[in-house]
Backbone as CSV, one residue per row, in Angstrom:
resi,resn,N_x,N_y,N_z,CA_x,CA_y,CA_z,C_x,C_y,C_z
1,MET,0.915,-1.199,0.007,0.014,-0.028,-0.020,0.870,1.245,0.003
2,ILE,1.358,1.642,-1.143,2.292,2.738,-1.227,1.813,3.946,-2.037
3,ALA,0.549,3.873,-2.449,0.077,4.875,-3.379,0.191,6.286,-2.836
4,GLY,-0.051,6.425,-1.526,-0.005,7.819,-1.038,1.317,8.275,-0.556
5,LEU,2.349,7.471,-0.561,3.567,7.801,0.039,4.236,9.033,-0.611
6,ILE,4.158,9.182,-1.892,4.909,10.220,-2.587,3.961,11.435,-2.772
7,ALA,2.859,11.476,-2.049,2.051,12.670,-2.090,2.735,13.907,-1.508
8,ALA,2.271,15.087,-1.834,2.924,16.300,-1.335,2.713,16.452,0.100
9,VAL,3.726,16.958,0.812,3.659,17.148,2.218,3.516,18.648,2.490
10,GLY,2.503,18.997,3.298,2.275,20.350,3.619,3.219,20.854,4.767
11,THR,3.183,22.163,4.954,4.008,22.801,6.025,3.144,22.925,7.219
12,VAL,3.696,22.548,8.380,2.993,22.687,9.700,3.464,23.925,10.372
13,ALA,2.579,24.791,10.697,2.943,25.980,11.380,1.953,26.169,12.565
14,ALA,2.131,25.367,13.559,1.171,25.346,14.710,1.618,26.204,15.857
15,GLN,0.689,26.860,16.452,0.930,27.660,17.679,-0.176,27.314,18.677
16,PRO,0.184,27.157,19.964,-0.833,26.891,20.904,-1.807,28.078,21.106
17,ALA,-3.073,27.817,21.324,-4.037,28.826,21.452,-3.748,29.668,22.622
18,LYS,-4.039,30.993,22.644,-3.854,31.780,23.806,-4.884,31.392,24.856
19,THR,-4.449,31.441,26.118,-5.305,30.953,27.146,-4.853,31.593,28.481
20,ASP,-5.697,31.576,29.462,-5.330,32.066,30.762,-4.543,31.057,31.596
21,ASP,-4.481,29.863,31.091,-3.784,28.781,31.776,-2.276,28.951,31.617
22,PRO,-1.544,29.197,32.729,-0.129,29.472,32.578,0.670,28.326,32.119
23,ASN,0.187,27.069,32.313,0.889,25.907,31.775,0.895,25.891,30.246
24,ARG,-0.345,26.172,29.720,-0.448,26.147,28.244,0.331,27.288,27.630
25,GLN,0.339,28.505,28.340,1.096,29.638,27.742,2.564,29.291,27.607
26,LYS,3.076,28.485,28.490,4.529,28.189,28.492,4.832,27.012,27.423
27,TYR,3.842,26.497,26.861,4.081,25.319,25.946,4.711,25.823,24.614
28,GLN,5.773,25.194,24.267,6.553,25.629,23.109,6.350,24.593,22.013
29,ILE,6.107,25.048,20.840,5.965,24.187,19.672,7.040,24.535,18.640
30,THR,7.758,23.434,18.207,8.844,23.573,17.261,8.541,22.717,15.987
31,VAL,8.708,23.279,14.815,8.369,22.603,13.612,9.609,22.619,12.617
32,HIS,9.994,21.393,12.215,11.152,21.260,11.349,10.751,20.721,10.012
33,THR,9.430,20.779,9.640,8.979,20.111,8.384,9.619,20.690,7.140
34,ASP,9.965,22.012,7.106,10.493,22.616,5.981,11.948,22.767,5.910
35,SER,12.626,22.121,6.911,14.071,22.225,6.936,14.707,21.467,5.784
36,ALA,15.956,21.883,5.322,16.571,21.169,4.265,16.825,19.723,4.602
37,GLN,17.213,19.481,5.874,17.520,18.107,6.241,16.213,17.253,6.196
38,SER,15.102,17.804,6.664,13.862,17.091,6.622,13.461,16.678,5.249
39,GLN,13.677,17.659,4.258,13.297,17.385,2.933,14.270,16.302,2.276
40,ALA,15.527,16.366,2.647,16.493,15.404,2.151,16.209,14.035,2.723
41,ASP,15.764,13.937,3.986,15.425,12.706,4.587,14.180,12.048,3.908
42,GLU,13.250,12.950,3.669,12.040,12.476,3.019,12.320,11.827,1.624
43,LYS,13.159,12.541,0.836,13.542,11.970,-0.430,14.248,10.678,-0.319
44,GLU,15.104,10.528,0.756,15.806,9.320,0.915,14.845,8.116,1.186
45,VAL,13.852,8.439,1.971,12.797,7.336,2.266,12.059,7.024,0.985
46,ILE,11.596,7.993,0.259,10.825,7.712,-0.979,11.669,6.926,-2.005
47,ASP,12.920,7.239,-2.115,13.820,6.483,-3.057,13.942,5.018,-2.541
48,ALA,14.018,4.900,-1.210,14.085,3.536,-0.676,12.871,2.690,-0.961
49,VAL,11.719,3.346,-0.862,10.473,2.609,-1.178,10.416,2.213,-2.594
50,VAL,10.893,3.029,-3.451,10.990,2.639,-4.904,11.924,1.476,-5.032
51,ASP,13.019,1.438,-4.324,13.883,0.281,-4.330,13.169,-1.035,-3.877
52,ILE,12.336,-0.913,-2.814,11.590,-2.056,-2.383,10.647,-2.517,-3.461
53,ARG,9.975,-1.597,-4.148,9.094,-1.990,-5.232,9.882,-2.737,-6.334
54,ASN,11.153,-2.398,-6.489,11.928,-2.969,-7.530,12.610,-4.271,-7.036
55,GLY,12.307,-4.749,-5.859,12.816,-6.028,-5.395,14.108,-5.852,-4.557
56,LYS,14.554,-4.646,-4.345,15.767,-4.472,-3.507,15.400,-4.220,-2.072
57,ILE,14.705,-5.224,-1.495,14.079,-4.979,-0.178,15.062,-4.869,0.975
58,GLN,15.908,-5.901,1.166,16.815,-5.856,2.329,17.813,-4.701,2.171
59,GLN,18.155,-4.437,0.879,19.077,-3.293,0.671,18.513,-2.017,1.090
60,ALA,17.218,-1.817,0.799,16.572,-0.549,1.175,16.393,-0.476,2.761
61,ILE,16.083,-1.564,3.370,15.939,-1.582,4.793,17.226,-1.312,5.570
62,ASP,18.283,-1.993,5.125,19.519,-1.914,5.814,20.269,-0.624,5.441
63,GLY,19.976,-0.060,4.304,20.641,1.164,3.877,19.926,2.450,4.215
64,PRO,19.237,2.989,3.254,18.683,4.391,3.505,17.587,4.452,4.555
65,LEU,16.775,3.419,4.660,15.719,3.513,5.715,16.317,3.454,7.114
66,THR,17.260,2.594,7.312,17.932,2.514,8.655,18.800,3.814,8.841
67,ASP,19.350,4.306,7.826,20.113,5.534,7.921,19.284,6.717,8.471
68,VAL,18.063,6.849,7.902,17.100,7.880,8.343,16.683,7.646,9.762
69,VAL,16.259,6.411,10.084,15.850,5.997,11.371,16.915,6.307,12.422
70,THR,18.119,5.861,12.179,19.225,6.047,13.135,19.542,7.549,13.418
71,ARG,19.419,8.374,12.407,19.675,9.817,12.583,18.617,10.411,13.555
72,TYR,17.366,10.117,13.375,16.330,10.639,14.147,16.285,9.992,15.575
73,GLU,16.583,8.715,15.675,16.578,8.073,16.991,17.715,8.722,17.834
74,LYS,18.882,9.077,17.257,19.890,9.670,17.980,19.522,11.077,18.420
75,ALA,18.838,11.753,17.585,18.460,13.183,17.921,17.305,13.274,18.835
76,TYR,16.355,12.344,18.757,15.059,12.542,19.514,14.625,11.339,20.336
77,GLY,15.318,10.226,20.174,14.808,9.015,20.778,14.734,9.016,22.260
78,LYS,15.615,9.778,22.962,15.631,9.885,24.440,15.178,11.221,24.941
79,SER,14.505,11.967,24.079,14.084,13.305,24.409,12.869,13.286,25.350
80,ASP,12.891,14.290,26.287,11.714,14.412,27.162,10.625,15.258,26.482
81,ASP,10.901,15.745,25.313,9.873,16.508,24.515,8.878,15.543,23.949
82,THR,7.687,16.072,23.572,6.718,15.300,22.842,7.033,15.460,21.355
83,VAL,7.417,14.319,20.744,7.853,14.386,19.332,6.851,13.643,18.386
84,TYR,6.530,14.304,17.283,5.668,13.743,16.279,6.394,13.809,14.938
85,SER,5.902,13.018,14.035,6.440,13.013,12.623,5.208,13.053,11.720
86,ALA,4.622,14.223,11.554,3.378,14.363,10.854,3.609,14.532,9.365
87,ARG,2.593,14.075,8.665,2.569,14.218,7.176,1.492,15.148,6.803
88,GLY,1.819,16.418,6.673,0.889,17.405,6.184,0.395,18.296,7.282
89,THR,-0.235,19.449,6.888,-0.647,20.495,7.761,-1.722,20.063,8.792
90,MET,-2.754,19.357,8.281,-3.819,18.945,9.154,-3.386,18.011,10.279
91,GLN,-2.545,17.022,9.873,-2.043,16.081,10.955,-1.218,16.913,11.968
92,GLY,-0.297,17.749,11.454,0.622,18.467,12.346,-0.167,19.367,13.328
93,LEU,-1.142,20.056,12.765,-1.937,20.973,13.675,-2.669,20.192,14.753
94,MET,-3.215,19.044,14.371,-3.974,18.209,15.366,-3.009,17.723,16.412
95,TYR,-1.842,17.197,16.036,-0.961,16.647,17.002,-0.480,17.784,17.955
96,MET,-0.124,18.883,17.445,0.407,20.038,18.262,-0.613,20.468,19.211
97,THR,-1.870,20.616,18.760,-2.963,21.027,19.621,-3.268,20.049,20.717
98,GLU,-3.277,18.758,20.385,-3.495,17.717,21.430,-2.378,17.730,22.414
99,ALA,-1.142,17.926,21.932,0.007,17.871,22.848,-0.056,19.019,23.835
100,ALA,-0.420,20.199,23.367,-0.531,21.325,24.262,-1.663,21.145,25.234
101,THR,-2.776,20.637,24.780,-3.900,20.383,25.707,-3.590,19.383,26.766
102,LYS,-2.945,18.293,26.407,-2.559,17.255,27.360,-1.593,17.748,28.369
103,HIS,-0.627,18.628,27.910,0.354,19.171,28.795,-0.298,20.109,29.857
104,ALA,-1.230,20.929,29.351,-1.895,21.854,30.267,-2.741,21.149,31.289
105,ALA,-3.268,19.942,30.954,-4.047,19.138,31.838,-3.173,18.215,32.741
106,GLY,-1.860,18.241,32.473,-0.970,17.374,33.292,-1.092,15.911,32.888
107,ALA,-1.577,15.682,31.621,-1.807,14.279,31.265,-0.901,13.796,30.141
108,SER,0.118,14.569,29.835,0.999,14.257,28.731,1.993,13.115,29.097
109,GLY,2.317,13.064,30.381,3.362,12.092,30.807,4.755,12.536,30.470
110,LYS,4.905,13.752,29.961,6.221,14.314,29.563,6.513,15.513,30.426
111,PRO,7.697,15.557,31.087,8.061,16.648,31.840,8.314,17.964,31.105
112,SER,8.709,17.786,29.857,9.045,18.995,29.010,7.764,19.657,28.527
113,GLY,7.826,20.950,28.419,6.719,21.701,27.890,6.995,22.046,26.417
114,VAL,7.508,21.120,25.633,7.892,21.339,24.220,7.277,20.159,23.360
115,ALA,6.664,20.542,22.329,6.231,19.592,21.266,6.974,19.860,19.954
116,ILE,7.454,18.805,19.330,8.252,19.017,18.151,7.679,18.186,17.067
117,ASP,7.492,18.851,15.900,7.146,18.042,14.696,8.417,18.006,13.789
118,VAL,8.979,16.856,13.685,10.292,16.719,12.949,10.117,16.560,11.500
119,GLY,8.864,16.564,10.975,8.671,16.352,9.564,8.337,14.872,9.348
120,PRO,7.920,14.499,8.201,7.348,13.188,7.941,8.328,12.016,7.837
121,ALA,9.661,12.326,7.652,10.580,11.218,7.214,10.717,10.109,8.212
122,TRP,10.756,10.474,9.554,11.043,9.442,10.576,9.970,8.394,10.587
123,ALA,8.729,8.812,10.659,7.641,7.835,10.671,7.607,7.109,9.365
124,MET,7.793,7.805,8.275,7.794,7.201,6.919,8.856,6.148,6.827
125,ALA,10.029,6.315,7.463,11.130,5.342,7.396,10.697,4.113,8.166
126,TYR,10.088,4.224,9.325,9.592,3.041,10.034,8.591,2.270,9.169
127,TRP,7.659,3.059,8.603,6.658,2.446,7.761,7.346,1.733,6.584
128,GLY,8.335,2.347,5.962,9.037,1.750,4.811,9.713,0.406,5.265
129,ARG,10.282,0.401,6.417,10.823,-0.901,6.901,9.729,-1.928,7.099
130,GLY,8.600,-1.435,7.711,7.505,-2.391,7.909,6.940,-2.936,6.628
131,TYR,6.804,-2.048,5.625,6.396,-2.450,4.371,7.314,-3.534,3.696
132,GLY,8.585,-3.219,3.867,9.626,-4.141,3.312,9.507,-5.533,3.956
133,TYR,9.385,-5.518,5.292,9.291,-6.790,6.023,7.985,-7.523,5.589
134,SER,6.928,-6.837,5.349,5.674,-7.460,4.858,5.894,-8.096,3.587
135,GLU,6.633,-7.453,2.696,6.896,-8.024,1.316,7.720,-9.323,1.489
136,MET,8.483,-9.468,2.572,9.239,-10.672,2.767,8.560,-11.660,3.679
137,ASN,7.249,-11.345,4.000,6.452,-12.239,4.867,7.026,-12.328,6.268
138,ARG,7.742,-11.330,6.675,8.302,-11.242,8.079,7.322,-10.383,8.878
139,PHE,6.178,-10.895,9.096,5.110,-10.018,9.686,5.384,-9.599,11.158
140,PRO,5.970,-10.375,12.021,6.199,-9.836,13.353,7.174,-8.682,13.346
141,ASP,8.210,-8.732,12.419,9.152,-7.605,12.244,8.419,-6.408,11.696
142,ALA,7.479,-6.611,10.722,6.691,-5.511,10.183,5.851,-4.869,11.237
143,GLU,5.244,-5.654,12.153,4.460,-5.074,13.180,5.193,-4.152,14.055
144,VAL,6.422,-4.553,14.389,7.274,-3.746,15.308,7.556,-2.386,14.723
145,GLU,7.843,-2.364,13.432,8.191,-1.152,12.653,6.974,-0.220,12.524
146,LEU,5.822,-0.816,12.165,4.599,-0.054,11.980,4.105,0.567,13.213
147,LYS,4.249,-0.099,14.289,3.800,0.447,15.575,4.697,1.683,15.961
148,LYS,5.961,1.636,15.619,6.777,2.779,15.821,6.359,3.970,14.961
149,ALA,5.977,3.716,13.729,5.475,4.737,12.864,4.194,5.382,13.410
150,ILE,3.234,4.514,13.874,2.059,4.992,14.442,2.179,5.718,15.814
151,ALA,3.207,5.455,16.512,3.496,6.138,17.782,3.867,7.595,17.448
152,LEU,4.537,7.788,16.326,4.984,9.174,15.909,3.861,9.872,15.152
153,SER,2.954,9.147,14.551,1.866,9.743,13.743,0.626,8.874,13.873
154,PRO,-0.012,9.038,14.958,-1.104,8.047,15.324,-2.341,8.190,14.437
155,ARG,-2.480,9.181,13.615,-3.703,9.266,12.799,-3.314,9.244,11.318
156,ASP,-2.287,8.530,10.974,-1.913,8.375,9.561,-2.640,7.190,8.992
157,ALA,-3.491,7.418,8.023,-4.306,6.327,7.481,-3.449,5.273,6.862
158,GLN,-2.395,5.605,6.229,-1.595,4.555,5.546,-0.888,3.662,6.526
159,TYR,-0.371,4.210,7.597,0.321,3.422,8.572,-0.696,2.435,9.245
160,LEU,-1.818,2.971,9.611,-2.845,2.063,10.252,-3.275,1.016,9.240
161,SER,-3.500,1.346,8.003,-3.938,0.443,7.008,-2.909,-0.718,6.806
162,GLU,-1.653,-0.381,6.829,-0.632,-1.361,6.682,-0.615,-2.334,7.899
163,LEU,-0.751,-1.778,9.063,-0.728,-2.633,10.276,-1.971,-3.498,10.294
164,ALA,-3.065,-3.003,9.827,-4.275,-3.775,9.767,-4.075,-4.990,8.876
165,TYR,-3.343,-4.732,7.793,-3.103,-5.893,6.831,-2.200,-6.928,7.454
166,VAL,-1.195,-6.456,8.220,-0.314,-7.334,8.913,-1.129,-8.235,9.899
167,TYR,-1.969,-7.574,10.707,-2.794,-8.376,11.634,-3.669,-9.383,10.883
168,GLN,-4.136,-8.987,9.714,-5.018,-9.846,8.970,-4.237,-11.126,8.489
169,THR,-3.037,-10.966,8.075,-2.217,-12.051,7.645,-1.924,-12.992,8.802
170,GLU,-1.875,-12.469,10.017,-1.571,-13.230,11.125,-2.886,-13.813,11.799
171,HIS,-4.031,-13.628,11.158,-5.305,-14.143,11.508,-5.784,-13.429,12.782
172,ARG,-5.342,-12.301,13.027,-5.791,-11.426,14.197,-6.912,-10.563,13.648
173,PHE,-8.007,-11.129,13.324,-9.072,-10.469,12.592,-9.752,-9.383,13.317
174,ALA,-9.991,-9.553,14.595,-10.662,-8.470,15.443,-9.727,-7.251,15.513
175,GLU,-8.441,-7.499,15.728,-7.559,-6.331,15.822,-7.390,-5.635,14.467
176,SER,-7.349,-6.423,13.390,-7.313,-5.883,12.020,-8.514,-5.040,11.740
177,LEU,-9.717,-5.587,12.079,-10.982,-4.852,11.845,-10.962,-3.489,12.562
178,ALA,-10.574,-3.477,13.828,-10.600,-2.256,14.598,-9.753,-1.155,13.888
179,LEU,-8.597,-1.538,13.281,-7.799,-0.526,12.571,-8.433,-0.111,11.282
180,TYR,-8.876,-1.102,10.504,-9.495,-0.758,9.198,-10.674,0.201,9.364
181,GLU,-11.362,0.068,10.484,-12.533,0.901,10.689,-12.160,2.402,10.908
182,GLN,-10.908,2.602,11.335,-10.458,3.969,11.563,-9.923,4.728,10.356
183,VAL,-9.595,3.897,9.334,-8.923,4.463,8.189,-9.768,5.517,7.436
184,PRO,-11.027,5.313,7.167,-11.807,6.343,6.435,-11.830,7.680,7.166
185,GLU,-11.972,7.668,8.515,-11.912,8.918,9.234,-10.571,9.677,9.116
186,PHE,-9.485,8.875,9.186,-8.127,9.445,9.199,-7.714,9.948,7.783
187,LEU,-8.386,9.461,6.815,-8.077,9.858,5.450,-8.322,11.308,5.269
188,GLU,-9.211,11.922,6.046,-9.477,13.301,5.934,-8.318,14.176,6.390
189,LEU,-7.388,13.589,7.144,-6.175,14.294,7.632,-5.007,14.164,6.560
190,MET,-5.239,13.347,5.578,-4.125,13.228,4.615,-4.272,14.305,3.517
191,ASP,-3.968,15.537,3.913,-4.291,16.640,3.032,-3.309,16.818,1.876
192,GLY,-2.227,15.945,1.871,-1.365,16.026,0.693,-1.759,15.035,-0.394
193,TRP,-2.843,14.268,-0.131,-3.276,13.220,-1.036,-4.375,13.771,-1.920
194,ASP,-4.431,13.314,-3.209,-5.501,13.685,-4.047,-6.713,12.813,-3.776
195,GLU,-7.826,13.131,-4.335,-9.118,12.398,-3.978,-9.066,10.960,-4.529
196,ALA,-8.399,10.789,-5.670,-8.322,9.374,-6.215,-7.571,8.472,-5.245
197,THR,-6.538,8.965,-4.613,-5.763,8.130,-3.664,-6.579,7.903,-2.449
198,LYS,-7.294,8.883,-1.954,-8.183,8.747,-0.757,-9.192,7.719,-1.019
199,THR,-9.878,7.854,-2.242,-10.900,6.887,-2.596,-10.366,5.446,-2.617
200,GLU,-9.130,5.291,-3.212,-8.510,3.989,-3.255,-8.289,3.419,-1.864
201,PHE,-7.781,4.256,-0.943,-7.483,3.682,0.379,-8.859,3.489,1.174
202,ARG,-9.889,4.304,0.909,-11.126,4.148,1.544,-11.751,2.753,1.144
203,CYS,-11.648,2.507,-0.163,-12.152,1.234,-0.695,-11.356,0.037,-0.119
204,LYS,-10.078,0.196,-0.044,-9.264,-0.850,0.555,-9.654,-1.136,2.057
205,SER,-9.935,-0.057,2.714,-10.345,-0.239,4.170,-11.644,-0.974,4.194
206,PHE,-12.596,-0.717,3.288,-13.866,-1.505,3.378,-13.627,-2.920,2.972
207,ARG,-12.748,-3.154,1.990,-12.476,-4.582,1.639,-11.783,-5.308,2.819
208,GLY,-10.885,-4.554,3.454,-10.267,-5.190,4.664,-11.209,-5.521,5.749
209,GLN,-12.178,-4.577,6.014,-13.191,-4.838,6.932,-14.048,-6.057,6.514
210,GLY,-14.405,-6.119,5.239,-15.234,-7.246,4.729,-14.546,-8.551,4.963
211,TYR,-13.282,-8.571,4.657,-12.499,-9.918,4.828,-12.500,-10.306,6.269
212,ASP,-12.170,-9.367,7.166,-12.182,-9.636,8.553,-13.507,-10.115,9.119
213,LEU,-14.566,-9.467,8.632,-15.911,-9.801,9.111,-16.315,-11.156,8.602
214,VAL,-15.913,-11.574,7.409,-16.197,-12.928,6.924,-15.513,-13.895,7.899
215,GLU,-14.260,-13.682,8.146,-13.520,-14.543,9.039,-14.120,-14.621,10.449
216,LEU,-14.755,-13.515,10.880,-15.436,-13.480,12.173,-16.855,-13.987,12.115
217,HIS,-17.231,-14.528,10.942,-18.612,-15.153,10.703,-19.730,-13.999,10.856
218,ARG,-19.432,-12.840,10.448,-20.427,-11.722,10.513,-20.742,-11.345,9.033
219,LEU,-21.449,-12.204,8.338,-21.598,-12.125,6.949,-22.442,-10.926,6.451
220,ASP,-23.479,-10.534,7.232,-24.224,-9.414,6.795,-23.435,-8.117,6.891
221,GLU,-22.625,-7.936,7.952,-21.768,-6.765,7.971,-20.686,-6.841,6.932
222,ALA,-20.186,-8.021,6.651,-19.176,-8.118,5.562,-19.760,-7.701,4.215
223,GLU,-20.964,-8.190,3.949,-21.613,-7.768,2.684,-21.736,-6.256,2.590
224,LYS,-22.104,-5.618,3.682,-22.336,-4.173,3.708,-20.942,-3.496,3.394
225,ALA,-19.919,-4.013,3.999,-18.602,-3.418,3.769,-18.161,-3.484,2.340
226,TYR,-18.298,-4.631,1.727,-17.931,-4.773,0.289,-18.809,-3.890,-0.605
227,LYS,-20.028,-3.776,-0.281,-20.942,-2.890,-1.065,-20.526,-1.434,-0.867
228,SER,-19.977,-1.082,0.267,-19.466,0.280,0.423,-18.296,0.559,-0.431
229,CYS,-17.452,-0.379,-0.663,-16.363,-0.285,-1.621,-16.907,-0.098,-3.009
230,LEU,-17.857,-0.889,-3.379,-18.472,-0.804,-4.689,-19.180,0.503,-4.954
231,ALA,-19.644,1.129,-3.917,-20.308,2.460,-4.045,-19.281,3.492,-4.432
232,LEU,-18.015,3.257,-3.998,-16.984,4.156,-4.303,-16.292,3.849,-5.660
233,ILE,-16.064,2.585,-5.970,-15.487,2.126,-7.214,-16.386,1.038,-7.817
234,PRO,-17.345,1.453,-8.624,-18.238,0.491,-9.209,-17.504,-0.681,-9.932
235,ASN,-18.007,-1.846,-9.765,-17.509,-3.021,-10.439,-16.066,-3.420,-9.935
236,GLU,-15.684,-2.905,-8.797,-14.365,-3.277,-8.271,-14.272,-4.783,-8.108
237,PRO,-13.341,-5.433,-8.813,-13.427,-6.884,-8.990,-13.250,-7.772,-7.674
238,LYS,-12.408,-7.276,-6.777,-12.164,-8.014,-5.515,-13.422,-8.063,-4.719
239,SER,-14.117,-6.909,-4.604,-15.311,-6.839,-3.814,-16.453,-7.668,-4.445
240,LEU,-16.517,-7.656,-5.815,-17.534,-8.488,-6.436,-17.278,-9.980,-6.176
241,GLY,-15.977,-10.373,-6.224,-15.648,-11.771,-6.008,-15.996,-12.166,-4.589
242,GLU,-15.726,-11.326,-3.639,-15.970,-11.624,-2.205,-17.506,-11.685,-1.970
243,LEU,-18.270,-10.875,-2.649,-19.787,-10.962,-2.533,-20.267,-12.311,-3.015
244,GLU,-19.694,-12.814,-4.135,-20.043,-14.091,-4.575,-19.679,-15.130,-3.590
245,TYR,-18.568,-14.999,-2.997,-18.110,-15.980,-1.972,-19.141,-16.022,-0.800
246,ILE,-19.533,-14.850,-0.424,-20.526,-14.759,0.734,-21.779,-15.465,0.364
247,GLU,-22.248,-15.254,-0.884,-23.521,-15.929,-1.309,-23.309,-17.432,-1.330
248,GLY,-22.120,-17.881,-1.757,-21.825,-19.303,-1.722,-21.863,-19.961,-0.334
249,VAL,-21.279,-19.131,0.633,-21.260,-19.621,1.984,-22.734,-19.713,2.533
250,ARG,-23.527,-18.698,2.231,-24.897,-18.767,2.627,-25.674,-19.919,2.052
251,ALA,-25.430,-20.165,0.752,-26.131,-21.273,0.043,-25.834,-22.602,0.653
252,LYS,-24.596,-22.714,1.212,-24.221,-23.980,1.870,-24.715,-24.101,3.290
253,GLY,-25.271,-22.979,3.779,-25.873,-22.962,5.168,-24.810,-22.858,6.202
254,HIS,-23.648,-22.247,5.851,-22.570,-22.193,6.837,-22.722,-20.789,7.557
């Protein structure tokens, strides 16, 4: 699932809202999305994903992706600050606002009054390694990397969709379903994506839900999910095939 990876990344320029709360007034937000290093790191990740698509999977994981990950882990891995790796303006603004609100309420769990958006490359690099491991059927390794990406960008539709797929391959259908159900909502935060890409991912999420629901023996809900995909992409072949399968299961009385 890499269609959205090379979409344009917006600039995050978040500031905490003015308030009478002295804790929130002291909260500092730092954004590195537009730095030259951030842009170079993002290009390094994108080139690595292209290598994965061309079959150079281990080379991409061990080389550029780990290079980016190591650089950010050294810089921010042990920081007391709240660190995010947002993809686009909407994600960044949401993360920064939530961080400031949690800090003001004393619920952030971080002693520092600083939130940093380091740009998209760090989380993308974790995602890239997870995607590569999935391609090699190393799903436990993929899960580890994808969870790291989600920790840095918890509302990224692509990262959640990829982890949902990993859970599905491991027959963890309830966990997979819970993630796929969140994808359509989070797609609205992918402001660097065009509508065709969003529609593709929305349809994939419905197909993923449908598959999980069949495995959970919830056929009526599965049928509805596949039809939701068809409402977005008429005659989508995978959904049509799965609907035929559901009818066959019903005909056998299973």
